[in-house]
N, C-alpha and C positions, 0 to 999 in steps of 0.2 A: 504493500500500500504506500502511496506517495506520502512521505513524512509531513510535507506541508499540509496536505489534505487531512492527515490524521490529527495534526495540531489544531487545525480549524474545527474538526469534528469534536475534539476534546473541549475546546472553548464553547462550542455551541451547546454541548450537554451541560456545561456548568452555568453558563450565562444564557438563559433561554426564557421563553414566556412562562408565566406562572402556572403551576399545577397544584392541586390539593392532594395531600396524603390521604390514604384510605382511612375509613372510619376506625377509630380505636388505635390508630398509629400514634406512637409517642413522638413528641417534638424533639428531634435530635438534629445536630448540624447537618446530617445527611438528608433528613426529611423536610428541612425548611424550604420555603419557596426560593428558588434560584433567583439571582439578581437579573433584572431586566435592564439592558443597556440601551441608552439612546445616545447616538452620536450626532452632534449638531455642528454644521459647517456653515458659517456666514460666507456668502460668495458675491462678489461684484466683479463682473467681467473676468471670470476665472475659467473660461471654457477650455483653454489649452491645458491647464493643470488638471482639471476635473476629468478630462478624457482618459488620463492615465491613472489618476488617484482613485476614482470610484470603483473600478474593477478590483484593484488591490484591496481596498477597504472592505468590499463585499466578500471577497475570498477569505480574508482574515476573520471577518465577523459575519457569517452567513445568517445568523438569527437576530442580529442587532437591528434596532430601528435607526435608520439613517435619515436625517432631515437636512436638506439643503435650503437655506434661507437666501433666496435670490434678492439681493438688495438693489433692485432697479437696474440690472445689467442691460447693456445695450449690445452685447455680442451674442454668441450662440450658446451661452450658459444654459438656457432653458432647454434647447434642443439636445444638448449633451446629456443633461439629467433625465430627459424623457426616455432615453434608451436604457436607463439603469433602473434597478429595483430600489428606488429611493423615494422618499416623500419630499416634494418641492413646495415650499411656502414662498410665494412671490410678493415682494413689496411693490406697490404701484410706482414708487419713485425711491431714490436713494435716501435712506433715513439714517444711515450710519451703522458702523460695525456693532456698537453696543445695542442699538435698537434691534438688529437682526438676532443678536444673542438672546435678548429678552423674549422675542417672539418665539424663537426655537425652544427656549426653556419652558415657556407656557404651554406649547403644543406637545412637547415630548411626553410619552407615556411611561418611560422607564423610571426606575427608582435610583439609577446611577446615570448622571449626565456626563458625557465626554465632549469637550469643546476642542476643536482643532481648526487650523487655518485651511482654506481651500486652495492655497497657492503651491502646494507640494512640499512645503518645508518640513512637515511633520510625517514621521514614518508610522503607518498603521500598526506595525508590529510592536511599537512602544505602548500602545493602548493597554495591552495585557498587564504591563508593569504598573501602570497607574491604577487600574482596576484592582489588582492584587493588593495594593496598599489600602484601597478603600475597604476591601474585604477584611484586611487586618485590623480595621477599626478607625482609620483616619476619616475625617469628614471632607477634606479636600486634598488632592494631590496634584502638584504642579510639575510639569516637565521643564526642568531647569537647563538652559543652554550654557555651554561653556563659551570662552572668548571667541572661538572659531565660528560659533553659530550666530554671532552678532552681525548685523547688517552694516558693516563699516566701523572704523575706529571711533568716529563721532558718536554713533549710536551706542557703541560698547561703553565708552566713557560715561555717557549720560545714564545708561542703565546701571552702571556701577554706583554712580552717585545716588540714584533713586533707591537702590538696594540698601545702601548705608543709611540713608535718611529714614527709610521705612523700618529698618532694624532698630534704629534709635527710638523711633516713635512707639513701636510695638513692644520692644523688649525681647523680641524673638529674632533669630537670624533669618533674614529674607534672602534667599539665594537668587531668585529671578522674579522680580516684582511684575514685569510686563509680559511674561510669557503667556501666549494665548492658548497653549496646549495644556489642558487640565481636566481632571475628573472631580466630580463632587456629588454628594448625596443630594438628590433632587429636592427633597423637602426643605433642606437647610439652605440650598442655593436660592430657592424662590423667596425666602424670607427677605432677601436684600434686593429684589428686582427694582423696588422703588428708589433705591440709592444709585443704581447703575446709570451712568451717563449714556447718551445715545452715540457718542463718538468712539474713539479708539482706546479709551482708558478703562474699559470694564475689568481687565485683569487686576489693575491697581486697586480699584474700589472693592472688588470681591475679596481679594486677599486681606486687605485691611479690615474689612467688615467681619470676616471669619475670625481673625485674631481678636477683634474687639469683643465678639460674642463668646469667646472662650471655646470656639470650635477648633478641633485639631487640624493642623496643616503640615504636610510633609512634602519633600521634594525628591524627584527622581532625575538623575542626570540623563540628558538626551543629546543626540547629535542632530542639529538642525541643518537641512540641506539648503542650497540656494533656491530662492523662490523662482517660480516660473512666471514670467511676465514682469510688468512694471509695478513697483510698490505704490500703494495709495496713500502712504504717509508722507507728508511734507515736513522735513526735519525741523525747520525753524518754527513754523506755525504749531505743529503738534508737540514740539518740545516745550514750548511755552504753555500749551494746554496741559501737558503732563505736570509741569510745576504747579500750575493752578489747581489741578486735581489733587496733588499731594498736599497742598496747603489746605484745601477743603477737607480732605480725609483726616489731616492732622487735627483740625478743629472738631471733627466728628469722633475721632478715635480717642485722643487724650489731649484736650484743649489746654490744660494747665502746663503740659510739657512745652507748649508753644508760647503761651501768654506769660507764664511766670518769668522765664528768662528775659522776655521783652520788657516786662514791668521792672525787673531788677536793673536792666540796662538804663532805663529812664531815671530810676531812682539814683543810681550811681552818678549819672551825668548831672542830675540836679544837685546832688550832694557836693560833687566836685565844683560845680559852678558857684554854689553858695559859699563854700569854704574860701574859694579864690576871691570872690567879691567882698566877703566879710573881712578877710585879712587885708585886702588892699583898699577897700572903700568903706568898710564898716557898715554895710547895708545889705538888705535882702532884695535882689533884683527880680524883675518880672520874669526873666528867663528861668530862674530857679523855681519860682512858683509854677510856671508852665510845665517844667519837667517833672516836678513832684506831682502835679495834678495828672499829667499823662500817665505816670506810674500807677496811680490809684485807679484811673479809669481803665487802663489795659488789664490790670489785675481783676477788676470787677467784671469786665467782659469775659475773662477766662472762667470765672466762677459761674456766670450765667451759661456760657457755652458748655461747661461740664454738666450742668443740670439738663440742658437740652439733649446732650449726648445720652445721658441716662434714660431719658424718656424715649429717645429714638430707638434704642436697642432693647427696651423693655419688652419681654415676651410674656404672654399670659401663661399661667400655669408654671 
């Protein structure tokens, strides 16, 4: 028997559609309902990559639900998908990568969601490694790229900065904040759909949200291939957007980690200005008052943001 076909058959028997054990059967790990896998691929003008990717994906996961969210493609993406055994969700116009992810997550029937790019960068064979970690008890597993998998030196340096900043904010080591190749438990991922932006930073938001809610996150090293076709990301525009998103997530994740240092900086500047003017002019200047006031205001904003964060992530039960 073909080894690859045997491997696919083994996966299919383990990750398949639900069945019920016979009456009177005991609930054991072997008799529990097998996981249902839904693989979501947001696609915009990815016909060239999908033509090769979809057959490989279906061969590796014959029983999985595969959803292609066509984000207003103007090429032959729809025609390529029509010839494959996949479900196509078509957006009437381009709404963004994050919007496609949200639509796919809502429509998916599986209890494990796998997200991957449709541009050929991610290897379908790596999905099994992500899902195995989910089966081991993690709530989200991210495929972490090494330096060779980064799209250029600039992107690599930027991602390294994002990883360090996110690690500091969360208190956990973040290996790859922006990787779009990840698996997550469907019920937990859907809790944060209202937080996800419609643009290209859904990986950032979902990772930070999982950490904030004390859900377990792990990383699996992967090798990312060169994408097929032209990237839809504009480095300057989307780099600034990533920084803005990280600032927003910082205020949602742990606001005091952001506002307390800023408040302390204003206070020290005010104190330094006061000491200088008092020793030289024997008076309290307006600048010192302004800096002290800014310190108090920034600190109070941090306290309010902390309360908003607690309400945002509060879950019933």
